[in-house]
Structure formats: structure tokens, C-alpha cells
C-alpha positions in Angstrom: 0.0 0.0 0.0 1.4 3.4 -1.0 1.4 6.0 1.7 0.2 9.6 1.1 2.5 12.5 1.4 1.3 14.8 4.2 1.8 18.5 3.7 1.6 20.3 6.9 1.8 23.9 5.6 -0.9 26.0 3.9 -0.1 28.9 1.7 -2.6 31.6 1.0 -2.4 33.7 -2.2 -4.4 37.0 -2.6 -5.8 37.1 -6.1 -8.6 38.5 -8.2 -10.9 36.8 -10.6 -8.6 37.3 -13.6 -5.6 35.7 -11.8 -7.8 32.9 -10.6 -9.0 32.3 -14.1 -5.4 32.2 -15.4 -4.5 29.7 -12.7 -7.5 27.5 -13.4 -6.7 27.5 -17.1 -3.0 26.7 -16.7 -3.9 23.9 -14.1 -6.4 22.4 -16.5 -3.9 22.5 -19.3 -1.5 20.6 -17.0 -4.2 18.2 -15.9 -3.8 19.2 -12.3 -5.8 20.9 -9.5 -4.8 24.5 -9.1 -3.1 23.9 -5.7 -1.1 20.9 -7.1 -0.2 22.9 -10.2 1.2 25.8 -8.1 3.2 23.4 -5.9 4.6 21.6 -9.0 5.5 24.8 -10.7 7.5 26.0 -7.7 9.2 22.6 -7.6 10.0 22.8 -11.3 11.3 26.3 -11.0 13.5 25.4 -8.1 15.0 22.2 -9.5 15.6 23.3 -13.1 17.4 26.3 -14.5 14.0 27.8 -15.3 13.7 29.5 -11.9 16.6 31.8 -12.5 15.4 32.6 -16.0 11.9 33.5 -14.7 13.3 35.7 -11.9 15.6 37.4 -14.4 12.7 38.0 -16.8 10.6 39.4 -13.9 13.3 41.8 -12.9 14.2 42.8 -16.5 10.6 43.4 -17.6 9.5 44.7 -14.1 6.7 42.2 -14.1 4.4 42.6 -11.2 0.8 41.4 -11.2 -0.3 43.9 -8.6 0.8 46.8 -10.8 -0.9 45.2 -13.7 -4.2 44.7 -11.8 -4.1 48.4 -10.6 -3.5 49.7 -14.1 -6.3 47.5 -15.5 -8.7 48.9 -12.9 -8.0 52.4 -14.2 
């Protein structure tokens, strides 16, 4: 019998409807639940060279969802 992994930490993410829709869409494309998708993306970013690339892109392009959401509200 395979034992289940027990995760003893809960992370909360503040989001809006658009961000949630994006998460739901990406998770569906990956065939995962949104929470599992987020956990697996962080794992993937940490244990591949993609994490540094994403961070560098965020810094270079000054990507920040909060600023985007504020600008979109007008």
C-alpha cells in the first residue's frame, strides 16, 4: 500500500478573478488541480534552470501582477 505525502503547511495567495481564471486555465492544461499545479510549478522552477530565468525576466521586464491589476482597474 502506497502512503500519502502529508503536507503540513498551507499557503494563501491573494488574487482577483482574472488571476484565478489564469490559474484555473493553466492547471487544466496541465491536468492538475490549481493547488497541485502551483506546488509543482514551484518545484519545477527550483530544481531546473528555469527558476533563475523566470526571476531574471521578472526583474528585467519589471513584471508585477499587482501593478498590472491596478492599471487594469484604471
